[in-house]
N, C-alpha and C positions, 0 to 999 in steps of 0.2 A: 483261554478259555475265561466267561467273566463269574461272578461269585455268583452272582444270582443261579447260575449254569451250574456251578457246585453242590450248590445250595439242593437245588435242585432234586440233582444223581442222586447226593446223599439219603434223600431226604425219603427217595423212594425205596431206597437199600432201607432204608431205618422201617419204612412204612408194610414193604414187603417179609420181612422178619417178622416183625410182629402180626404176621396176618391180619392186616385190615386191605382187606381189596379197596372199599372209596379211597384211602388215603392215596392209592397210588394211582387208581384210575385219574381221579380229578389231575392228576399231569398228561393225559394222555390223549391224545386226540381223541374227536368221537374214529373215528375213520382208522386206526391205530392199524396198523402192518407186526405182528408181536411172535418174536419166535416159538417153534412148540417144539421147545428140546425134549421133552420127551419119546413123541410119536414121530419128528419132525414138518419141515411144511410149517408152514405158518401163520394163523387165526386174524383172524378180522375186525373188527368193532371190542367197542366194551365190553356189550355182553359175551362175546366168542372167548377176550382173557378171561371177564368172572369165570368163566365155564371151566378154563381151561385149568387154571389153579385151584377152582372146589376139586377138578375134580384128582390134580394132585397131588391137594394134599387128603383128597383121602386115603394115598396109601404112603407116601411118604413125607416127609418134615426136612424140606431142603435151609438152608443155613450160608447168606453171603454177603462176601466181606468185604469191597473194597476196598485192594491198599496202592492204586494209578487211577488217578485223572487227566487224562490228555486232551489234547485237541486239536485235530488232523488236520492236514491242509486245503481240505477241501470241506473245513470247519465241521466236521463227524466229532460226537465225542466216545472217545474210549474207552471202558477201567474194567479194568487187570482186576478180580476178583476172586479168592478161593472162595470155591465150592463145595459145603459138604453138605450133603446128607444124611437123611438118620431113618431108622422104623419110625412109628409113630408110636414108642417109647420109647423114643430119645436112643437107644444103640446106634453107632456106625454102620452105615452099609462097608462091606471092603469083597472083598471078593472081584475074582474077572465076570462073574454077571454084570455087573452091581457100574465097575470105576468108576466113583461115584465120590470118594471119600479124597475131603480135602486136593483136589481137581484144581490148577487155574488155567483159566477160557479165561479168554476175552470178552465182555457185552460193548454191542458199537449202539450208537444210536444215534437218529438224523429225529432236527426236530427243526419245527417251522412257526412261526410265531409263540414261543414261550412254550409249546405242544412237544412232545415226542410224537413223530408220528412214523419213526419204525425201528425197532430193534430185533434184531440181532448177534447169535455167537457163536464164536472162532474161538479153535478150540488151538490153546497156545502149545507148542512144541518142546 
């Protein structure tokens, strides 16, 4: 993986955690397929990603911290993250109904022409 890819990935996590939607969207292809971690499936395109994050941030305050970034043999960027989800007052969400506190997950990015074209989430056993 190139230094540029690493920097791009780190930058989008910084921008996401800062709630800078435009700072992330600039790194996404216009027709990006983005995993919808709240409702399942994917959303497609910048407007749908913006709407998804706006809905998400109206009910919870997620924070994702990348802990390992690697490129797979097929050129996919795999990022292990620690995902923490808080209520809107900053209190951690815990309990069986949420299962979101400090959970490790794998984020999978596919890129074309230096833009993210697809984002998926995989659980880490």
